[in-house]
C-alpha positions as CSV (number, residue, x, y, z in Angstrom):
1,M,-44.1,174.5,27.3
2,L,-45.8,171.1,26.9
3,I,-49.4,172.3,27.6
4,Q,-52.3,171.6,25.3
5,V,-55.7,173.4,25.6
6,D,-58.9,171.6,24.5
7,Y,-60.9,174.8,23.4
8,N,-64.0,172.7,22.9
9,S,-63.9,170.9,26.4
10,G,-66.4,171.7,28.8
11,E,-63.6,172.1,31.4
12,P,-62.4,175.7,31.8
13,I,-59.2,176.6,30.3
14,S,-57.6,177.8,33.5
15,H,-58.5,174.3,35.1
16,Q,-56.9,172.5,32.1
17,V,-53.6,174.5,32.4
18,V,-53.3,174.4,36.0
19,S,-53.8,170.6,36.1
20,Q,-51.1,170.2,33.4
21,I,-48.7,172.4,35.0
22,K,-49.1,170.4,38.2
23,W,-48.6,167.1,36.2
24,L,-45.5,168.5,34.6
25,V,-44.0,169.2,37.9
26,V,-44.9,165.9,39.7
27,S,-43.7,164.1,36.5
28,G,-40.4,165.9,36.8
29,K,-40.8,167.5,33.3
30,L,-40.6,170.7,35.2
31,Q,-37.8,170.9,37.7
32,P,-37.7,173.0,40.9
33,G,-36.3,176.4,40.2
34,E,-37.1,176.3,36.5
35,K,-38.5,179.5,35.1
36,L,-41.9,179.4,33.5
37,P,-42.9,181.5,30.5
38,S,-44.0,185.1,31.2
39,I,-47.6,185.7,31.4
40,R,-47.6,187.3,28.0
41,E,-45.6,184.4,26.5
42,L,-47.8,181.7,27.8
43,A,-51.0,183.7,26.9
44,K,-49.7,184.1,23.2
45,E,-48.5,180.3,23.1
46,L,-51.9,179.1,24.4
47,R,-53.9,181.7,22.5
48,I,-55.7,182.7,25.8
49,N,-56.2,186.1,27.6
50,P,-53.2,187.4,29.7
51,T,-55.6,187.7,32.6
52,T,-56.4,184.1,32.5
53,V,-52.7,183.2,32.9
54,T,-52.4,185.7,35.7
55,R,-55.2,183.8,37.6
56,I,-53.6,180.4,36.7
57,Y,-50.2,181.5,38.0
58,S,-52.0,183.0,41.1
59,E,-53.7,179.8,41.8
60,L,-50.5,177.7,41.3
61,S,-48.7,180.1,43.6
62,S,-51.4,179.8,46.4
63,D,-51.1,175.9,46.0
64,G,-47.3,176.2,46.4
65,V,-46.5,174.7,43.1
66,I,-44.8,177.9,41.8
67,T,-43.2,181.0,43.2
68,L,-43.8,184.4,41.9
69,R,-40.8,186.9,42.1
70,Q,-41.6,190.5,41.3
71,G,-40.0,191.6,38.2
72,Q,-38.4,188.2,37.5
73,G,-41.3,186.0,36.8
74,A,-42.8,182.6,37.8
75,F,-40.6,179.7,38.9
76,V,-41.3,176.1,40.0
77,S,-41.3,176.1,43.6
78,T,-38.1,174.6,45.4
79,Q,-40.0,174.2,48.6
80,S,-42.4,171.2,49.4
81,V,-46.0,172.0,50.2
82,Q,-46.4,172.2,54.0
83,L,-49.8,171.2,54.9
84,P,-51.2,169.2,57.7
85,K,-51.8,165.5,56.9
86,A,-55.3,165.8,57.6
87,E,-55.8,168.7,55.1
88,I,-53.8,166.8,52.4
89,R,-56.0,163.6,52.9
90,R,-59.1,165.9,52.8
91,R,-58.0,167.5,49.3
92,V,-57.0,164.0,47.8
93,G,-60.0,162.4,49.2
94,R,-62.4,164.8,47.7
95,L,-60.6,164.2,44.2
96,A,-60.6,160.4,44.7
97,Q,-64.4,160.6,45.4
98,S,-65.0,162.6,42.1
99,M,-62.9,160.0,40.2
100,L,-64.5,157.0,41.8
101,V,-68.1,158.4,41.2
102,E,-67.3,158.9,37.6
103,G,-65.7,155.5,37.1
104,L,-68.6,153.7,38.8
105,R,-71.1,155.7,36.9
106,L,-69.4,154.6,33.6
107,G,-69.6,150.9,34.6
108,L,-66.1,150.2,35.9
109,K,-65.6,147.6,38.6
110,R,-63.4,148.1,41.7
111,A,-60.4,146.2,40.1
112,E,-60.6,148.2,36.8
113,I,-60.6,151.5,38.8
114,D,-57.5,150.2,40.7
115,K,-55.8,149.3,37.5
116,V,-56.5,152.8,36.0
117,I,-54.9,154.4,39.1
118,D,-51.9,152.1,39.1
119,D,-51.3,152.6,35.4
120,E,-51.6,156.6,35.9
121,F,-49.2,156.5,38.8
122,R,-46.6,154.6,36.7
123,R,-47.3,157.0,33.8
124,I,-46.7,160.1,35.9
125,R,-43.6,158.8,37.5
126,G,-42.1,157.8,34.2
127,N,-42.4,153.9,34.8
128,T,-44.8,153.3,31.9
129,P,-45.1,149.5,31.0
């Protein structure tokens, strides 16, 4: 799988992996119905504890990103997430606020932040300039 863990990052490994799997799904690099590595396989590949992978898969399942099938493994969900619009806006708003605060704290102007967002959107959707 195309996941890279920065063991020296201050960000927990589980957050790094969850974020990267979500990115792989929205970018189309992981397709609906595609089987993910087993817990043991992913733990070995990333050199992390299998319990951590279990927590990662559980969180992704709770978020509707993957489906866990007893005895078969983990698969990219074929169902779209069904949340009320207000909840989606709340979640995305919380993340946007965090990103904006960090950008402003580091000295970016509104236009620069807009460009970062636009560039990342194109990169995720495969339309890199």
